C-alpha positions, 0 to 999 in steps of 0.5 A: 477694180480691187474690191473686197469679196464675200469670199474674203469675209469672216462669216461664221456667227455673223449677220450678213445683210445681202442687197439682192435684186429681186425686182421680178416681174409679177402677173397682174395682182402681184401674186404670181412671179412670171420669171424667177431668173433674178432670184436664181441669180442670187442663190450662189451668194445666199448659199455661200453665206449660209454654208459659212455659218452666217445669218442672212438678211435679204433686202430688195426693191420691187417695182416703183411704189414711190414711198408708199405701201402697195400690196401688188409690189410686195416681196411676199411671193418672192419669199415663197419662191426662194424657200422652194429654190433653196429648200429651207424656210425663209422668214418674211418681215412686214417691213424693212426697218423698225422694231418689228423687223429687229425682233425677227433677225435670224440666227446663223443658218437662217434667212430673213427677207425684208419687205420692199425697200421702196415702200420708204421714200428714204431708200431712193433719197439715200437718207442717212437716218434710214441708212443707219436703220438698215445698218443696225440689222447686220454685222456685215454688208454684201452687195449682190444687186448689180442691177441697182449698182447705178443707183445711189440709194440707201441700200446700195451706197448710204448704209455702207459707212455705217457697217464695219465690213462691206463686200461684193457678192458672187453675182456682182463679182461675175458681172464686174469680171466680164464687163471689165474684161471686155472693155478694159483688156479684150482679146482682139478682134473685139466687136460691139453690136449695138441696137435699139431705137435711139442714138440718144440712149447709146451715145455714151456707149458708142463713144466709149466703146469705139475708143477700144473695140475694133468694130461697132455694128449698128442696127435697130432703129438708131441706124436710120439716124446715122443713115439719114445723116449721110443723106440716104433715104430712110422713108418713114423710119424712126429717126431722131432729127435732132441727133443727125449732126451728132451722128455725122460727128460720130461717123467722122470721128470713128470712121470705118469702125462704125458699120451700118446696115446695107439693106433693110426689111421694110413695111408700110406699117408695123404689125405682126405678119405685115407684108414686107420686102428687102431693099437697099434704099428705103422708099417714101411710105415705108419704114425699116423694121429689121436688117436685111440678108446682106447686112446679116451676112456682113455682120455675121462675117465680122462676128465670126472673126471676133475674139470678144463680143459685146452685144446690147440691143436688137437689130429690129422690132424683135417682138413682132415677127418676121422682124426678129430674123436679123436679131435671131441670126446674130444670136446664132452667130454670136453663140457659134463664134467661140468668142468671149461674149457678153450680152446685156439688154432685155431683147438681146437676152430674149433672142439668146433664150428663144434660140436656146443658146444661153449656155453658149454665151460667156455671160448674160448680164442681169443689169440692163441700165447698170451694164449700159452705164458701165459700157459708157465709162460711167462709174457705178455708185454701188461699185464705187461705194465698195471699192472706195472704202 
């Protein structure tokens, strides 16, 4: 995937528009950031631009204001936190376009953060006039927001034809490096671990990855759709009955590449600390909420022999112990495997962090939806806009 990098640009004296992903979680009221992970992820690109003599204009969305100003979705708290992290002032614009913003454009070595892009409906509509307004703020465009690369918005796609140079930021490069590595030319054996609630959410991922990986370990509630499609008893576990035929077709197409759970942690109701037991067949009145010990052993054995691992989605109802045990066991197995590992998706990432194993993972993706679409074989508009210039 050939693309221009920020490292290839002539930056001294230039004003660089960096599309970042500062869509951070905020406490009720919109004043306090509860996780600054996405801000920290963008710092290498911001500092690279500053160190090479550029003026930096940062732009992001936050939440879903649907084209209207919403004080609880302002990026003002982000500007304050970014100042603390980079150790220098960050000016904050009252809007993202217009004369007031243009009057605040920074000099080389300085940083300006624009207000929420999605206060304007034209951002998500990818409106050409709005794209041109954004482009007037800069000499050079850099996209470092992998988390929005699957969206064809004004700030990710539309403004690029209006600028002379466009490139990927360091975080975007890192994401694409690992995603390309594990899907296009992985070291083998290559194992994919897929969890989550619905087969329908992962159909394209299963079909695309099963063509290239050696094994796909399937857990989470979507496993029960596959099991029911084979005529097995799943009690009152979550099942997509309209996807049973699809599940049968996938099993027929990919054969023993798809590995399903052989036992299950079940309970009569879903609640923290519920009475549970482990079974190989799920009786009526019970629901599967996690993979059982035999499945953990089976999956961990396969993981131990892997050279490349792709993991997206939990093995059970991770947020309600004791139904997090399967996910946590796999987190430890992936971290200890020595394989090249890519983890994406909120619960998989939480498991790695909770277990204190983040430093044992090759790459934890910052873009859940974008990484899923990449793993599905779908071209990302925000990447295509950079590569097809």
